[in-house]
C-alpha positions as CSV (number, residue, x, y, z in Angstrom):
1,M,0.0,0.0,0.0
2,Q,2.9,2.3,0.8
3,G,4.3,1.7,-2.6
4,F,1.0,2.4,-4.4
5,K,0.9,5.8,-2.5
6,L,4.4,6.6,-3.5
7,I,3.6,5.8,-7.2
8,L,0.4,8.1,-6.9
9,S,2.3,10.9,-5.3
10,A,5.2,10.6,-7.8
11,G,2.6,10.7,-10.7
12,A,1.0,13.7,-9.1
13,V,4.3,15.4,-8.8
14,L,5.2,14.5,-12.4
15,S,1.8,15.8,-13.7
16,A,2.1,19.0,-11.6
17,E,5.7,19.5,-13.0
18,K,4.4,18.9,-16.6
19,R,1.5,21.4,-16.1
20,A,4.1,24.0,-14.9
21,S,6.3,23.3,-17.8
22,D,3.4,23.6,-20.2
23,T,2.4,26.8,-18.6
24,H,5.9,28.2,-18.9
25,V,6.1,27.1,-22.6
26,Q,2.8,28.7,-23.4
27,A,3.9,32.0,-21.6
28,V,7.1,32.1,-23.7
29,Q,5.1,31.4,-26.9
30,N,2.7,34.2,-26.0
31,E,5.5,36.5,-25.3
32,T,7.2,35.6,-28.6
33,T,4.0,36.1,-30.5
34,R,3.4,39.5,-28.8
35,H,7.0,40.6,-29.6
36,Q,6.7,39.5,-33.2
37,S,3.3,41.3,-33.7
38,E,4.8,44.5,-32.1
39,L,7.8,44.2,-34.3
40,G,5.6,43.5,-37.4
41,S,3.4,46.5,-36.7
42,A,6.5,48.7,-36.2
43,L,8.0,47.4,-39.5
44,M,4.7,47.9,-41.3
45,N,4.7,51.6,-40.2
46,T,8.2,52.0,-41.6
47,G,7.4,50.5,-44.9
48,H,9.2,47.1,-44.4
49,S,7.1,44.0,-44.9
50,Q,9.3,41.2,-43.6
51,T,11.6,40.4,-40.7
52,Y,13.6,37.5,-39.5
53,A,12.3,35.4,-36.6
54,P,14.8,35.2,-33.7
55,S,14.9,31.4,-33.9
56,S,15.3,31.0,-37.6
57,S,17.0,32.4,-40.6
58,K,13.9,32.4,-42.8
59,P,12.0,35.5,-43.6
60,V,8.6,35.9,-41.9
61,N,5.9,37.6,-44.1
62,L,4.2,40.3,-42.1
63,A,2.5,42.0,-45.0
64,P,-1.0,40.9,-46.1
65,G,-1.5,39.7,-49.6
66,P,-0.5,37.0,-52.1
67,Q,3.0,35.6,-52.3
68,G,4.5,34.8,-55.7
69,G,5.4,31.4,-56.8
70,A,9.1,31.8,-55.9
71,G,8.3,32.8,-52.3
72,K,8.7,36.5,-53.1
73,V,7.0,38.9,-50.7
74,H,4.9,41.6,-52.3
75,R,5.5,44.7,-50.3
76,V,2.8,47.3,-49.9
77,P,4.1,50.8,-49.9
78,S,3.4,52.7,-46.7
79,E,3.5,56.1,-48.4
80,H,2.5,57.4,-51.8
81,R,3.8,60.5,-53.6
82,P,0.8,62.1,-55.1
83,S,1.0,63.4,-58.7
84,Q,-0.7,66.7,-59.8
85,F,-3.8,64.8,-60.9
86,D,-3.8,63.0,-57.5
87,K,-3.6,66.4,-55.8
88,K,-6.6,67.6,-57.8
89,I,-8.5,64.5,-56.8
90,L,-7.6,65.1,-53.1
91,L,-8.8,68.7,-53.4
92,W,-12.0,67.8,-55.3
93,T,-13.1,65.2,-52.9
94,G,-12.5,67.6,-49.9
95,R,-9.6,65.8,-48.2
96,F,-7.6,69.0,-48.3
97,K,-8.6,72.7,-48.6
98,S,-5.7,73.9,-50.8
99,M,-2.7,72.6,-52.7
100,E,-0.3,73.8,-50.1
101,E,-1.9,71.7,-47.4
102,I,-1.2,68.4,-49.3
103,P,1.9,66.7,-47.9
104,L,4.7,65.3,-50.1
105,L,3.8,61.8,-49.0
106,V,0.3,60.5,-48.2
107,P,-0.9,57.1,-47.1
108,P,-2.2,54.9,-49.9
109,Q,-5.4,54.3,-48.1
110,L,-6.1,58.0,-48.3
111,M,-5.5,58.0,-52.0
112,D,-7.7,55.0,-52.4
113,A,-10.5,56.6,-50.5
114,A,-10.1,59.8,-52.5
115,R,-10.1,58.0,-55.8
116,N,-13.2,56.0,-54.8
117,K,-15.1,59.1,-53.8
118,A,-14.0,60.8,-57.1
119,R,-15.1,57.8,-59.0
120,V,-18.6,57.9,-57.4
121,K,-18.9,61.6,-58.0
122,V,-18.0,61.1,-61.7
123,C,-20.6,58.4,-61.9
124,Y,-23.2,60.7,-60.4
125,I,-22.3,63.4,-62.9
126,M,-22.6,60.9,-65.8
127,I,-26.0,59.8,-64.5
128,G,-27.1,63.4,-64.3
129,L,-25.9,64.2,-67.9
130,T,-27.6,61.1,-69.2
131,I,-30.9,62.2,-67.7
132,I,-30.5,65.6,-69.1
133,A,-29.7,64.2,-72.5
134,C,-32.8,62.0,-72.3
135,I,-35.0,65.0,-71.5
136,A,-33.4,66.9,-74.4
137,V,-34.2,64.0,-76.8
138,I,-37.8,63.8,-75.6
139,A,-38.3,67.6,-76.1
140,S,-36.8,67.5,-79.5
141,A,-39.0,64.6,-80.5
142,K,-42.1,66.4,-79.3
143,R,-41.2,69.4,-81.3
144,A,-40.5,67.2,-84.4
145,V,-44.0,65.6,-83.9
146,Q,-45.6,69.1,-83.9
147,R,-43.8,69.9,-87.2
148,H,-45.2,66.5,-88.6
149,E,-41.6,65.2,-89.0
150,S,-40.6,61.7,-88.4
151,L,-37.6,59.4,-89.0
152,T,-39.5,57.6,-91.7
153,S,-40.3,60.8,-93.6
154,W,-36.7,61.9,-93.2
155,N,-35.4,58.5,-94.5
156,L,-37.8,58.6,-97.5
157,A,-36.8,62.1,-98.4
158,K,-33.0,61.2,-98.1
159,K,-33.5,58.1,-100.3
160,A,-35.4,60.1,-102.9
161,K,-32.6,62.6,-103.0
162,W,-30.0,59.9,-103.5
163,R,-32.0,58.4,-106.3
164,E,-32.2,61.8,-108.0
165,E,-28.5,62.3,-107.6
166,A,-27.8,58.8,-109.0
167,A,-30.1,59.6,-112.0
168,L,-28.2,62.8,-112.6
169,A,-24.9,61.1,-112.4
170,A,-26.1,58.4,-114.8
171,K,-27.2,61.1,-117.3
172,M,-23.9,62.9,-117.0
173,K,-22.0,59.6,-117.5
174,A,-24.1,58.9,-120.5
175,K,-23.3,62.1,-122.3
């Protein structure tokens, strides 16, 4: 009986030691993960997209996005130098009040948002112009109806004129 208690107590000690070891390993893994995420966010803010893990010499991809077939990392730029057209878009969409306020480098997310807003504005303008053109065509058609004009009468008149010109050309050729 004494030996059985000793085996049970040894097993309890071993399982307690294993639990403590597992807890320590988990704490180290959590600390490493936290450190890597802090390092990754710091690198993402500086424009770098990969770092080397402390325990290996292989690069760790910190940037979101697809990787190429050869294991290349596609780096997303952290800053964008706006062109004159981009500056006009930033002004038109209301991101900045004047050209002097626009910095030399802007985040790509800001440019994407400004381009999307400009794209939507252009679509609204095109919709408005289409509606105005439709109203103009309807008004023109109503005036043509009042003058008793139609596409059929225009077509018949045009073909009669062509026949007349063809007949004159044939007479001239015959002479």
